[in-house]
LUMDRENMI-823238 format. One line per 4 residues: their letters; for each residue x, y, z of N, C-alpha, C, O, CB. Coordinates in pm, whole numbers, plus 50000, padded with zeros to 5 digits. Glycine has a CB too. Layout:
<nodes>
a) X,Y,Z,X,Y,Z,X,Y,Z,X,Y,Z,X,Y,Z  ... $
</nodes>
This chain:
<nodes>
msar) 81955,93457,45839,82022,93483,45712,82065,93633,45722,82168,93659,45659,81924,93452,45583  82016,93719,45779,82034,93872,45774,82170,93866,45827,82262,93902,45754,81924,93972,45866  82199,93818,45968,82356,93825,45988,82453,93733,45908,82575,93743,45928,82385,93794,46130  82416,93667,45840,82533,93621,45757,82574,93710,45614,82675,93697,45545,82496,93470,45715 $
ivsa) 82467,93799,45598,82445,93893,45454,82505,94005,45537,82588,94051,45459,82261,93925,45374  82512,94072,45642,82580,94191,45699,82726,94130,45710,82814,94197,45654,82514,94246,45851  82763,94017,45772,82889,93962,45779,82994,93951,45651,83116,93965,45647,82863,93839,45828  82905,93922,45559,82980,93922,45469,82996,94047,45373,83096,94060,45303,82949,93821,45414 $
argw) 82873,94154,45373,82915,94296,45333,82998,94356,45394,83059,94438,45325,82829,94378,45331  83037,94347,45535,83148,94393,45637,83273,94344,45580,83381,94403,45573,83130,94334,45791  83247,94239,45545,83417,94143,45518,83450,94202,45376,83538,94136,45321,83407,93922,45501  83404,94306,45304,83437,94358,45157,83481,94514,45176,83511,94592,45086,83292,94345,45045 $
igtp) 83476,94552,45379,83504,94689,45356,83674,94685,45364,83758,94618,45425,83422,94794,45475  83674,94805,45262,83839,94828,45242,83882,94807,45085,83971,94870,45027,83933,94707,45341  83791,94691,45022,83808,94684,44883,83781,94815,44796,83674,94875,44801,83722,94579,44840  83886,94853,44718,83888,94946,44662,83778,94964,44539,83743,94857,44490,84010,94952,44636 $
yrhq) 83729,95060,44493,83615,95055,44440,83702,95078,44267,83786,95162,44236,83491,95181,44516  83650,94985,44196,83667,94966,44071,83528,94938,43961,83465,94832,43971,83759,94860,44078  83499,95021,43879,83375,94990,43770,83393,94839,43705,83467,94760,43646,83379,95112,43632  83246,94867,43771,83223,94672,43686,83316,94562,43769,83308,94455,43709,83307,94654,43473 $
aslr) 83387,94554,43866,83416,94443,43920,83351,94398,44012,83253,94455,44060,83512,94441,43951  83402,94271,44057,83330,94195,44169,83404,94133,44251,83362,94021,44279,83245,94101,44128  83522,94171,44313,83636,94048,44368,83659,94128,44500,83712,94238,44519,83809,94014,44257  83618,94060,44565,83674,94126,44762,83812,94118,44756,83877,94022,44715,83625,94007,44933 $
gagc) 83872,94268,44818,83981,94287,44840,84078,94347,44692,84191,94397,44697,84016,94158,44905  83995,94325,44568,84057,94367,44453,84011,94451,44412,84093,94536,44379,84071,94300,44368  83869,94489,44387,83781,94577,44319,83643,94554,44314,83606,94437,44300,83817,94587,44201  83545,94656,44324,83408,94628,44295,83355,94803,44301,83409,94910,44326,83330,94503,44425 $
dclg) 83243,94765,44268,83128,94908,44247,83026,94852,44320,83039,94730,44338,83065,94959,44074  82901,94918,44379,82805,94905,44424,82756,94790,44394,82730,94707,44482,82745,94990,44405  82731,94764,44242,82662,94646,44207,82738,94517,44224,82686,94406,44215,82618,94657,44074  82863,94539,44250,82964,94453,44234,82978,94371,44344,83005,94251,44344,83077,94515,44207 $
lvrg) 82955,94460,44458,82939,94442,44612,82806,94353,44652,82811,94250,44719,82926,94596,44684  82705,94402,44607,82561,94303,44622,82600,94180,44514,82566,94075,44568,82387,94399,44563  82645,94160,44412,82673,94075,44345,82758,93933,44436,82726,93815,44451,82742,94152,44239  82876,94016,44483,82953,93904,44595,82930,93871,44694,82993,93783,44751,83052,93918,44636 $
vwre) 82801,93951,44759,82762,93931,44868,82665,93781,44849,82675,93675,44910,82694,94067,44916  82579,93820,44747,82503,93705,44691,82571,93566,44675,82537,93461,44729,82458,93743,44560  82684,93590,44584,82759,93465,44545,82837,93377,44696,82863,93258,44705,82890,93525,44423  82857,93482,44794,82890,93424,44920,82800,93354,45026,82840,93268,45104,82943,93514,44977 $
vigp) 82644,93414,45017,82540,93387,45116,82441,93302,45017,82350,93233,45063,82470,93535,45190  82466,93312,44882,82322,93266,44827,82369,93150,44725,82307,93043,44720,82225,93403,44741  82493,93178,44638,82558,93067,44568,82553,93149,44428,82517,93266,44439,82474,92903,44576  82578,93112,44323,82577,93161,44194,82461,93292,44151,82344,93295,44187,82554,93032,44112 $
epet) 82521,93378,44078,82432,93483,44042,82350,93454,43936,82399,93393,43841,82497,93597,44014  82200,93497,43936,82100,93445,43891,82085,93504,43770,81981,93467,43715,82000,93451,43969  82169,93605,43688,82183,93645,43555,82335,93689,43527,82406,93721,43623,82081,93760,43527  82383,93690,43397,82483,93763,43382,82462,93882,43331,82385,93912,43239,82562,93709,43323 $
vpay) 82563,93981,43418,82539,94120,43409,82611,94178,43281,82730,94173,43249,82587,94190,43541  82502,94235,43218,82595,94296,43087,82671,94444,43107,82623,94536,43174,82487,94319,42947  82810,94448,43031,82881,94522,43058,82813,94681,43053,82775,94700,42937,82986,94487,42981  82789,94787,43128,82739,94896,43143,82854,95007,43187,82947,94976,43261,82631,94875,43233 $
trdw) 82836,95148,43130,82906,95250,43145,82839,95341,43301,82740,95325,43371,82897,95328,42993  82945,95429,43302,82939,95496,43489,82789,95548,43467,82717,95545,43567,83083,95670,43551  82729,95599,43343,82581,95682,43352,82474,95570,43255,82400,95603,43163,82596,95879,43260  82493,95445,43307,82410,95332,43198,82265,95365,43237,82259,95440,43335,82445,95138,43227 $
sepq) 82175,95337,43197,82037,95361,43173,81995,95518,43207,81877,95544,43183,81955,95255,43261  82061,95606,43251,82072,95751,43256,82001,95847,43079,81905,95919,43050,82268,95771,43288  82103,95795,43016,82054,95832,42870,81903,95832,42825,81834,95925,42783,82116,95737,42778  81873,95706,42844,81723,95609,42830,81620,95653,42921,81501,95655,42890,81741,95442,42871 $
geea) 81673,95694,43047,81580,95666,43141,81518,95526,43200,81413,95531,43264,81493,95729,43097  81564,95438,43185,81526,95297,43195,81567,95253,43359,81674,95294,43404,81615,95203,43069  81508,95197,43416,81502,95172,43532,81545,95039,43552,81488,94954,43620,81388,95200,43577  81672,95024,43475,81740,94857,43464,81781,94784,43605,81761,94665,43628,81898,94859,43371 $
llaa) 81852,94888,43708,81854,94820,43837,81721,94767,43888,81684,94652,43907,81907,94911,43936  81669,94870,43904,81522,94845,43954,81440,94717,43913,81373,94639,43982,81441,94960,43907  81465,94721,43790,81356,94584,43698,81451,94472,43736,81395,94365,43760,81333,94595,43480  81602,94474,43748,81656,94305,43770,81661,94317,43923,81696,94204,43957,81836,94250,43691 $
alrh) 81647,94387,44030,81624,94372,44147,81483,94339,44201,81463,94317,44321,81671,94470,44193  81381,94337,44104,81206,94279,44110,81245,94148,44078,81223,94051,44150,81070,94348,43984  81322,94144,43940,81350,93980,43918,81388,93875,44047,81321,93776,44077,81480,93970,43817  81485,93909,44100,81559,93819,44169,81534,93841,44347,81574,93759,44428,81718,93844,44116 $
mark) 81474,93943,44378,81457,93968,44534,81302,94039,44567,81230,94111,44497,81592,94081,44590  81291,94002,44662,81153,94030,44727,81150,94181,44755,81239,94230,44825,81130,93942,44870  81075,94238,44717,81074,94429,44757,81011,94442,44890,80933,94357,44931,80963,94545,44637  81035,94522,44940,80986,94548,45091,80956,94697,45092,81030,94774,45032,81107,94509,45214 $
plee) 80837,94744,45165,80828,94865,45255,80934,94946,45256,81033,94885,45295,80808,94836,45383  80956,95070,45227,81098,95177,45277,81100,95156,45440,81203,95113,45493,81070,95383,45236  80990,95187,45515,81002,95165,45637,81046,95017,45688,81077,95022,45807,80886,95204,45685  81055,94916,45645,81047,94808,45698,81187,94750,45721,81217,94637,45683,80962,94734,45624 $
eapg) 81252,94813,45770,81410,94802,45775,81455,94656,45839,81375,94603,45916,81475,94934,45874  81559,94601,45815,81624,94480,45846,81747,94460,45804,81760,94461,45682,81562,94383,45808  81845,94442,45872,81999,94383,45857,81979,94289,45742,81889,94205,45732,82067,94294,46003  82084,94319,45645,82104,94261,45525,81989,94313,45409,81987,94272,45293,82101,94106,45552 $
dvll) 81921,94385,45450,81868,94455,45305,81942,94527,45209,82036,94601,45238,81777,94548,45328  81888,94499,45057,81982,94577,44958,81858,94676,44951,81738,94654,44945,82047,94492,44795  81945,94818,44955,81883,94949,44917,81918,94997,44809,82038,94993,44782,81900,95045,44998  81840,95046,44733,81855,95068,44595,81805,95263,44638,81714,95309,44707,81728,94939,44470 $
frmr) 81938,95342,44541,81935,95462,44606,81928,95574,44429,81985,95554,44322,82104,95477,44736  81846,95669,44467,81812,95793,44380,81925,95871,44395,81916,95962,44478,81680,95876,44419  82042,95858,44328,82152,95988,44368,82115,96136,44306,82197,96227,44293,82315,95951,44302  82000,96142,44277,81950,96283,44206,81791,96278,44221,81735,96177,44264,81999,96296,44025 $
dgsv) 81740,96361,44193,81565,96380,44212,81562,96368,44047,81636,96422,43964,81484,96566,44300  81447,96276,44028,81445,96291,43905,81507,96146,43788,81464,96097,43684,81524,96424,43903  81624,96122,43874,81715,96026,43787,81680,95876,43804,81582,95832,43863,81870,96044,43829  81786,95800,43735,81723,95619,43760,81758,95606,43869,81835,95691,43915,81783,95478,43673 $
akhl) 81722,95513,43940,81800,95458,44052,81898,95362,44007,81872,95268,43931,81713,95394,44153  82050,95395,44072,82145,95319,44049,82285,95316,44118,82400,95324,44075,82154,95333,43939  82219,95300,44267,82313,95299,44381,82269,95211,44479,82162,95225,44539,82334,95429,44442  82358,95109,44499,82323,94998,44614,82397,95000,44725,82505,95057,44738,82336,94861,44571 $
glqa) 82350,94947,44791,82402,94908,44951,82324,94796,45018,82230,94732,44970,82384,95038,45057  82374,94786,45123,82375,94638,45199,82358,94744,45353,82442,94822,45399,82565,94506,45173  82182,94701,45422,82183,94737,45542,82224,94676,45654,82187,94563,45685,82095,94762,45558  82310,94754,45730,82414,94660,45827,82351,94676,45987,82318,94580,46057,82604,94730,45821 $
glga) 82339,94843,46031,82243,94854,46133,82148,94929,46148,82119,95010,46060,82283,94868,46218  82058,94916,46297,81924,94968,46249,81927,95102,46378,82021,95119,46455,81769,94824,46258  81803,95183,46374,81760,95237,46482,81880,95371,46449,81922,95422,46346,81765,95128,46631  81904,95391,46593,82004,95514,46582,82139,95512,46557,82217,95607,46550,82006,95578,46687 $
aasf) 82164,95366,46542,82297,95305,46477,82300,95273,46324,82383,95197,46275,82328,95170,46546  82200,95338,46250,82122,95298,46139,82257,95319,46017,82293,95433,45985,81963,95407,46120  82322,95194,45958,82388,95194,45850,82424,95132,45758,82387,95015,45770,82447,95215,45862  82479,95149,45669,82473,95045,45532,82612,95035,45492,82690,95112,45547,82379,95104,45392 $
vhay) 82659,94952,45404,82786,94901,45315,82770,94927,45198,82664,94887,45150,82819,94763,45313  82869,95006,45104,82835,95034,45004,82982,95059,44939,83080,95098,45003,82732,95134,45011  82979,95034,44817,83129,95089,44732,83095,95220,44681,82992,95243,44618,83184,94989,44586  83169,95293,44706,83124,95460,44670,83263,95504,44599,83369,95501,44661,83083,95579,44834 $
sghg) 83252,95547,44466,83369,95578,44379,83460,95696,44466,83427,95804,44515,83311,95637,44218  83565,95635,44464,83657,95731,44546,83696,95708,44695,83789,95770,44746,83593,95858,44547  83606,95595,44777,83641,95573,44871,83626,95430,44875,83647,95392,44990,83592,95647,44953  83596,95333,44796,83589,95200,44768,83462,95152,44911,83376,95220,44966,83772,95125,44770 $
vves) 83498,95027,44930,83354,94965,45026,83362,95042,45156,83475,95049,45203,83359,94775,45074  83265,95104,45224,83277,95164,45341,83153,95134,45412,83053,95109,45343,83307,95304,45327  83146,95133,45520,83018,95140,45587,82972,95273,45653,83033,95306,45755,83020,95041,45685  82856,95367,45601,82837,95469,45626,82657,95450,45727,82584,95355,45754,82861,95552,45476 $
rlsr) 82654,95596,45751,82550,95589,45821,82415,95621,45771,82414,95735,45726,82574,95653,45913  82323,95572,45765,82192,95605,45703,82144,95682,45727,82029,95669,45769,82111,95547,45704  82209,95828,45714,82193,95905,45751,82044,96004,45675,82004,95958,45568,82321,95935,45754  81997,96083,45708,81878,96206,45655,81889,96201,45540,81793,96157,45475,81889,96361,45693 $
pwrr) 82040,96258,45452,82031,96258,45299,82037,96138,45245,81994,96129,45130,82131,96332,45234  82092,96009,45313,82095,95918,45217,81936,95857,45220,81907,95798,45116,82217,95810,45247  81853,95860,45298,81757,95803,45358,81649,95911,45245,81563,95852,45179,81760,95813,45550  81659,96018,45236,81596,96099,45083,81610,96021,44962,81519,95990,44885,81679,96245,45041 $
rlaa) 81734,95993,44953,81782,95945,44841,81713,95782,44807,81729,95743,44691,81943,95950,44862  81659,95716,44877,81610,95598,44896,81490,95571,44811,81378,95616,44833,81586,95584,45028  81523,95493,44712,81412,95429,44617,81350,95309,44612,81239,95296,44561,81445,95426,44511  81426,95200,44671,81341,95072,44720,81432,95020,44809,81549,95045,44837,81295,94958,44606 $
rfaf) 81344,94936,44848,81398,94820,44964,81402,94668,44932,81293,94614,44910,81302,94823,45095  81496,94607,44926,81494,94469,44884,81531,94362,44995,81612,94385,45085,81588,94456,44769  81466,94246,44978,81530,94112,45073,81578,94028,44990,81528,94032,44877,81430,94024,45166  81666,93946,45013,81706,93861,44934,81661,93750,44923,81639,93711,45038,81799,93850,44943 $
pega) 81630,93663,44843,81538,93576,44818,81507,93472,44954,81607,93446,45021,81588,93504,44690  81425,93435,44983,81364,93322,45091,81448,93209,45060,81491,93194,44946,81193,93277,45074  81480,93116,45168,81503,92989,45126,81680,92985,45127,81744,92886,45162,81422,92962,44970  81735,93100,45085,81864,93138,45073,81998,93039,45160,81984,93031,45282,81851,93288,45124 $
s) 82091,92984,45113,82122,92890,45231,82202,92985,45326,82245,92942,45434,82213,92748,45185 $
</nodes>
């Protein structure tokens, strides 16, 4: 299944960044990318995503994205890298985790696909600065089609 996840994620590369959207080729944000890959690989989304602002969860300090990931995916140790893993990042020390990506390459070619404001969906090196921001790693549910 990991190859299907990576292939699906790479199929979104070039999609423009659009806050709260999740439509390949038309627009998505980082959550929309993961939602779209979920629909392509697994099927219907497990829950409806409420409307959210760009600073969602920050004023309250709530780990809303982490909590949602824990409800629907299997958490993994950060060092257990595999293609297709969902990566959750904290963009600043002490802030809530609110950026997502999907691991594509491993080892010296470690990379991830993510929707980044101002860039759209891109594949980036999983460089040391990105690794420092990594808050959690998840696998899509077992038995997904």
